[in-house]
N, C-alpha and C positions, 0 to 999 in steps of 0.2 A: 692798099688801104691800111691805115694805122689805127690801132685800137687803144683807147685809154678808158679808165674807170673813175667815175666820180662816186665816192662813198660819203654817206652822211649818217649820223645817228641822232635820233630825236632826244633833246634834252628836256622837252616838255611835251605834253599830249598835243596831238595835231589832228586836223581834219582836212584831208585831201578830198574835198567835196566833188561829187559827180553831177551836181546840179539838180538833184531831186531827192526824194525820200522814200519811205515805205509807208503806205497808207495805214494810219492808225497806230503806228509804232515809232517811226523815226522821221523827223522833219528834214534833217540834213544827213544823208548817207555818204559814206566814204567810197571812193573808187576801189573796187576789188575785182579780182579775176574769177575764173570759173572754179578755182579751188578755195576761194574765200580769203586770198592773200591781198592785203591792201597795197596800193601802188600810187605813184605820182606820175602822170602822163609826161612823155617826153616833150610835148609842145609846151606844157606848163613849166617844166623844168627849164627849158630854154628861155621862156619868157621871164622867169625869175632872174636868170643870169644876165639877160639883156638889161633888166632894170638895174642890177648891180653895176654893170658896165657903164650905164648912163650916169650913175652917181659918181663913179670913179672918173669918168670923162671930165666932169666939172672941175676936178682938181688937177688935171694935166696941164702943164704950162703950154702956152701957144707954140713956142719954138720946137717942141717935140711932138706935137699933135699929129703931124703928117705921118710919122713913123707908126704910131699906135692906131691911127685911123685905118691904115691898111690891114693891120692885124684884126681889128674889130670887124672889118668887112669880110675877111676870110672866115672868122669865127661865126658871125651872126648874119652876114649879108647886109644889103642896104634896102630899105623899104622901096618897093616899086622897081628894083633893079632887074637887069637882065641876068641871064645865066652866067655871063662872063665875069660878073662881079658878085655872084651869089655866094651864099654860105658854103664853106667847104667841110662843114661838120654836121653829122647827123646825131641827134640826141635821142637815145633810147629811153624807155620808161625806167623810172627809179623803182626797183622792186626789192623784195626781201632777197637775202643772199641766195645764190643759185643752188647750193647744196641743200639749204633748208626747203626751198620750193620743190626741189626734186623729191625730198623725203615726204613732204606733205602730199604731193601728187601720187606718190607710190601708195601711201596709206589710204587715200581716198579711193583710188581705183580698186583697192582690195577690200573696201568697205570696213576698214578698221576705224576710220573717223569720218565725220560728215563735214562738208564745207562750212556749214553754219557753226560747227564747233571750232573750226579754225578761226573764223572771223571773230567769234566771241572771245577766243583766248588771246587775241592780239589787240582787241579794241574794247571799249567800254562806252556806255551811254551817259551823257551829261544832260542836265536840264537847266534851262535859264528862263527867267521871266523878267519882263520890263517893270521897273518901279517908277511910280509917279513922283511929283515934287514933295508929296507928303510921306513918302516912304512906303506907300501901299502898292501891292502888286496890281498891275493893270489887268483888267479882265481879258480873257482869251489871248494872253500874251505868252503863255507857257510854250516853250519850244524844246524839243528833244533832238540832240545831235550826237552823232557817233564820233568818238575820237580814237586815234591810234595811240597806244600807250607809249609813254616816254621810254627811252632806252631801246626802241625798236630800230634795227639797222636797215639801211637801204643801199643799193648800188645801181648805178646806171652806166651803160656802155656808151662811149662817145667814139664815133668813127670818123676819121679824117679821110677825105677823098685821096689824099696823097700824104707824103711825109710832111708834118707840120714844121713851120719855121720856129726858131727859138722864140721870136716875139709873140707868136700865136700862143705858145704854151705859157709865156710870161704873163700875157694879159689874161688868159683863161685862169691861171693860178690866182691872180689878183681878184678876179671875180668870185672864184671859189672861196677864197679867204673872207670875202665880204658877204658871202651867202650865209645868212644866220637865221632866217625864218622862212617858212613855207606854209601854204594852205590857208583855209578860211580862219579868220580871227587872229592872224599873225601879228596884227597891230594891237591885240588885246591880251598878249601873253602866251597864246598858243603857237605851236609850230616852231619853237626855238630849236636850233640844231647846230651841230658842228660838222664841217665837211672837209674833205681832202681829195686831191687829185692823184691818181696812181697810174703808172705805166702798165703795159700789158703783162708784166711779170709780177705785178702787185706791189711794187716799190713806190712809196710816197715821193712825189716830185714837187709838191706844192711849194715848199720853202725854197727849194733850189731855183725854181723859175720865177717865183715872186721876187727874189733878190735881184734878178736881172731887171725887172720892171722898177723896183724901188730905187736902184742905183741910177737909172736914167732920169728919174724925177728929182733926185737929190741935187741941191744947189752946188 
């Protein structure tokens, strides 16, 4: 099994929503673990990269599509496919850096801090209300949502079932370069980010493998 790391840092506040809120306090709550650390689920992360792959696919010339179709299947699988052509990559949750999570867990277990304090230190509450055509706030439209503050770093482990092909890393690097937003409200300015792919030693390999993909598409 081969291990790679997807790192990204928020360039604007983001909401990785968990689908519910906190009664009387927050309408849209972020996903967070037992220590109050926010995260983006691995399934959601994979879905975002699949969307980027679909956008890239539209720009791939017909004559080279068979090559990259095989890479896409190995990375993400095929809808309704059997195991023989299923995805060869497992996407872990995007979490705060491991050393930071370990330090937070240590302090919580020794009652030095509380999980609520951790969550409040990394996030903030925002309030929005709908405005009608006359510029007046609509009644009962005020909503409170939690955002993860910009400049917060995240990392996710990607595990290949075997040693990846060069094309797999090339297409994945292209998807990572295109990966620019995540979370609720990403089409409204929230969740802007910059990402890179690293090998198991922590060396960035995004540009190296993206160049392989770019050269194949160049006329």
